[in-house]
C-alpha positions as CSV (number, residue, x, y, z in Angstrom):
1,M,-19.0,-7.2,9.1
2,T,-18.7,-3.1,7.8
3,R,-15.0,-2.3,8.8
4,F,-13.8,1.1,9.8
5,H,-11.0,2.9,10.1
6,V,-10.4,5.9,12.2
7,D,-7.3,7.6,14.3
8,G,-6.1,7.6,17.3
9,P,-5.9,4.4,20.0
10,L,-9.2,2.6,20.3
11,A,-9.6,0.4,23.7
12,V,-12.6,-2.3,25.0
13,G,-15.2,-1.0,26.8
14,H,-14.9,3.1,25.1
15,I,-18.0,4.9,23.5
16,L,-16.3,6.0,20.7
17,T,-17.5,9.5,18.8
18,L,-16.8,8.6,15.1
19,P,-15.2,10.6,13.1
20,D,-17.2,12.8,10.2
21,D,-16.2,10.6,7.3
22,V,-17.6,7.3,8.8
23,V,-20.6,9.2,10.1
24,R,-21.2,10.2,6.5
25,H,-20.7,6.1,5.8
26,V,-23.0,5.0,8.4
27,H,-25.5,7.0,6.6
28,V,-24.8,6.2,2.9
29,L,-25.5,2.5,4.2
30,R,-28.4,3.3,6.1
31,L,-27.1,1.5,9.1
32,Q,-29.4,1.7,12.4
33,T,-28.4,2.1,16.2
34,G,-27.3,-1.4,17.5
35,D,-25.8,-2.7,14.2
36,D,-22.6,-4.5,14.5
37,I,-19.3,-2.9,13.1
38,T,-16.0,-3.5,12.9
39,L,-12.7,-0.6,13.8
40,F,-9.7,-0.1,13.3
41,D,-6.9,1.9,13.7
42,G,-3.4,0.6,12.1
43,S,-1.5,-0.5,15.7
44,G,-2.8,-4.0,15.0
45,G,-6.0,-6.2,15.6
46,E,-9.7,-5.1,15.0
47,Y,-12.4,-3.7,17.2
48,P,-15.8,-5.3,17.3
49,A,-18.3,-2.5,18.3
50,E,-21.9,-1.8,18.3
51,L,-23.7,1.5,16.9
52,T,-25.2,3.1,19.9
53,E,-26.5,6.9,18.7
54,I,-27.0,7.6,14.8
55,A,-28.0,11.6,14.5
56,K,-27.8,13.4,11.1
57,R,-24.4,14.7,11.4
58,A,-23.0,12.3,14.5
59,A,-22.6,8.8,15.6
60,T,-21.5,6.9,18.1
61,A,-20.3,3.3,18.9
62,R,-19.5,1.2,21.7
63,I,-16.2,-1.1,21.4
64,D,-17.3,-4.6,23.2
65,T,-13.8,-6.2,22.2
66,H,-10.6,-7.0,20.8
67,N,-9.6,-9.2,17.7
68,P,-6.0,-9.8,16.9
69,R,-6.9,-11.3,13.8
70,E,-4.3,-10.1,11.3
71,A,-4.1,-10.3,7.7
72,E,-0.5,-9.2,6.7
73,P,1.5,-11.9,4.5
74,P,5.0,-13.0,5.8
75,Y,7.1,-10.7,4.5
76,R,7.0,-6.6,4.1
77,V,7.2,-5.5,0.5
78,T,7.8,-2.0,0.0
79,L,6.5,-1.1,-3.5
80,A,8.7,2.2,-5.3
81,Q,6.5,3.3,-8.2
82,G,6.7,5.4,-11.2
83,V,4.0,8.0,-10.9
84,A,2.3,7.2,-14.0
85,G,-1.0,9.7,-15.4
86,G,-4.4,9.8,-14.8
87,D,-6.3,7.4,-12.4
88,K,-3.6,4.6,-13.4
89,I,-1.9,5.3,-10.1
90,D,-5.3,5.4,-8.0
91,W,-6.5,2.2,-9.2
92,L,-2.7,0.6,-9.0
93,I,-2.5,1.7,-4.9
94,E,-6.2,0.3,-4.0
95,K,-4.8,-3.2,-5.7
96,T,-1.3,-3.5,-4.2
97,V,-2.1,-2.5,-1.1
98,E,-5.0,-5.4,-1.4
99,L,-2.3,-7.9,-2.4
100,G,-0.4,-7.0,0.8
101,V,2.1,-4.7,-0.6
102,A,3.6,-2.7,3.6
103,G,4.3,0.9,2.1
104,I,4.4,2.6,-1.3
105,A,7.2,5.1,-2.6
106,P,5.7,7.4,-5.7
107,I,8.5,8.3,-7.7
108,T,9.4,10.9,-10.4
109,A,11.7,10.1,-13.2
110,E,13.3,11.3,-16.0
111,R,10.5,9.5,-18.6
112,G,7.8,10.2,-16.4
113,M,4.7,11.8,-18.0
114,V,3.8,13.5,-14.5
115,R,5.6,16.0,-12.5
116,L,4.6,16.6,-8.7
117,A,6.2,19.4,-5.8
118,G,4.7,21.1,-3.3
119,E,1.4,21.2,-2.5
120,R,0.2,19.4,-5.5
121,A,2.1,16.9,-4.3
122,L,0.8,17.0,-0.8
123,K,-2.5,16.9,-2.1
124,R,-1.8,13.7,-3.9
125,Q,-0.1,12.1,-0.9
126,A,-3.0,13.0,1.4
127,H,-5.5,11.3,-1.4
128,W,-3.2,8.2,-1.9
129,Q,-3.4,7.7,1.7
130,A,-6.8,8.0,1.9
131,L,-7.3,4.9,-1.2
132,V,-4.8,3.1,1.1
133,R,-7.6,3.4,4.4
134,A,-10.2,2.5,1.8
135,A,-8.8,-0.6,0.4
136,C,-7.4,-1.6,3.9
137,E,-11.4,-1.5,4.9
138,Q,-12.7,-3.3,2.1
139,C,-10.0,-6.1,2.1
140,G,-9.7,-6.9,5.5
141,R,-6.1,-5.5,6.2
142,N,-5.8,-4.0,10.1
143,R,-2.1,-2.8,9.0
144,V,-2.4,0.4,7.0
145,P,0.4,0.8,4.9
146,D,2.5,4.0,4.5
147,V,2.2,6.5,1.3
148,A,5.9,8.7,1.5
149,P,5.6,12.3,-0.5
150,P,6.4,11.9,-4.0
151,R,10.4,12.0,-4.6
152,D,13.1,12.6,-7.4
153,L,14.4,8.8,-8.6
154,N,17.7,9.9,-7.9
155,D,16.9,11.5,-4.6
156,W,15.0,8.6,-3.3
157,L,18.0,6.2,-4.1
158,G,20.3,8.7,-2.5
159,D,18.5,7.8,0.7
160,L,17.9,4.8,0.9
161,P,19.9,3.3,4.0
162,A,22.4,0.5,3.8
163,A,21.1,-2.7,2.5
164,I,20.8,-5.2,6.1
165,D,21.4,-9.0,5.9
166,G,18.3,-10.8,4.5
167,E,17.1,-7.4,2.3
168,L,16.2,-8.0,-1.1
169,R,15.5,-5.2,-3.6
170,L,14.2,-5.6,-6.8
171,L,14.2,-3.6,-10.1
172,L,11.6,-4.6,-13.1
173,S,13.3,-4.4,-16.1
174,P,12.4,-5.6,-19.9
175,R,16.0,-6.1,-20.6
176,A,16.8,-7.8,-17.2
177,T,18.2,-11.8,-18.0
178,L,16.7,-12.6,-14.3
179,D,13.3,-13.9,-14.1
180,F,11.3,-15.2,-11.1
181,A,12.7,-18.6,-11.1
182,S,16.0,-17.1,-9.8
183,L,14.0,-15.7,-6.8
184,P,14.3,-17.8,-3.0
185,V,11.6,-20.0,-2.8
186,D,11.1,-18.8,0.7
187,P,10.1,-15.6,2.0
188,P,13.3,-13.3,2.2
189,G,14.7,-12.7,5.9
190,G,14.8,-8.9,5.4
191,P,12.6,-6.1,3.6
192,V,11.9,-6.5,-0.1
193,T,11.7,-3.2,-2.2
194,L,10.3,-3.7,-5.6
195,L,11.4,-0.6,-7.7
196,I,9.2,0.0,-11.0
197,G,9.4,2.9,-13.5
198,P,6.7,5.0,-15.0
199,E,4.6,4.6,-18.6
200,A,7.7,5.2,-20.3
201,G,9.7,2.9,-18.3
202,F,13.3,3.9,-16.3
203,S,16.0,5.2,-19.3
204,P,18.9,2.9,-19.6
205,S,21.4,5.4,-17.8
206,E,18.5,5.7,-14.5
207,E,18.8,1.9,-14.4
208,E,22.6,1.3,-14.3
209,V,22.5,3.9,-11.0
210,I,19.7,1.4,-9.3
211,V,21.4,-1.5,-10.2
212,A,24.8,0.5,-8.6
213,A,22.6,1.2,-5.5
214,G,21.9,-2.8,-4.6
215,F,18.9,-3.6,-6.9
216,T,19.0,-6.8,-8.9
217,A,17.2,-6.8,-12.4
218,L,14.3,-8.7,-12.6
219,G,12.3,-9.7,-16.1
220,L,8.7,-10.4,-16.2
221,G,8.7,-12.7,-19.5
222,L,8.0,-13.1,-22.4
223,R,5.9,-9.5,-22.9
224,V,6.1,-6.1,-21.6
225,L,3.4,-5.1,-19.3
226,R,1.7,-1.7,-18.2
227,T,3.2,0.2,-15.3
228,E,-0.1,-0.6,-13.7
229,T,-0.3,-4.0,-14.6
230,A,3.2,-4.4,-13.5
231,G,3.1,-4.1,-9.7
232,I,-0.1,-5.9,-9.3
233,A,1.0,-9.1,-11.3
234,V,5.0,-9.1,-9.3
235,L,2.6,-8.9,-6.2
236,A,1.0,-11.6,-7.2
237,A,3.5,-14.0,-8.4
238,L,5.0,-13.3,-5.1
239,A,2.3,-14.2,-2.5
240,A,2.1,-17.6,-4.7
241,R,5.7,-18.0,-4.3
242,W,6.0,-16.8,-1.0
243,R,2.4,-18.3,0.8
244,G,1.4,-14.3,1.3
245,W,-2.4,-15.3,0.8
């Protein structure tokens, strides 16, 4: 089933004028009037629909029903990720959305190779959010994770609210002495925040500040993973441990 994300509330029985980006995909996929599609707006569930009209620059669909199906894991993980150079961060965002991440906070750090501010930061945020929507269309998620504006590590830590009961804050570090065996067997009752440094990692002084903010340093074993590999590996391991598939 071809799936499309659209902004705005959806309702059964409505004839919806599809947004321009969806119309372009309809043409690329060579869909025809009468073809079935699935729409979702991020508020929950999905809406099977039928294409009722396709023109050169416009298309409409009739929403037939609402399906409450969800594909979310039984826990909420926010990935606070050091921004990597090139297309590494794009690839990472796409894959972590497929693995069920609930939110993404891009972080700039002392050893990071990428600096983002002003209009450039806003453009990157919009680009990453588009990647998130596309990943949700592909993998079957109906809840769309938010990508926060890129922020400096210290500013981001300073704005973190006080931890609540059941919350778990994890810092991935090659210097950590704890490993996955130390994590609870069942999903925690509160949110999980996973913090990963950029290509060269966090500095020792940054790690001290992070731990002081309530994070537990966690290692991944004998090998040091690249930043674009670490988040994917951890989310996959958590899904296996906490039945998030």
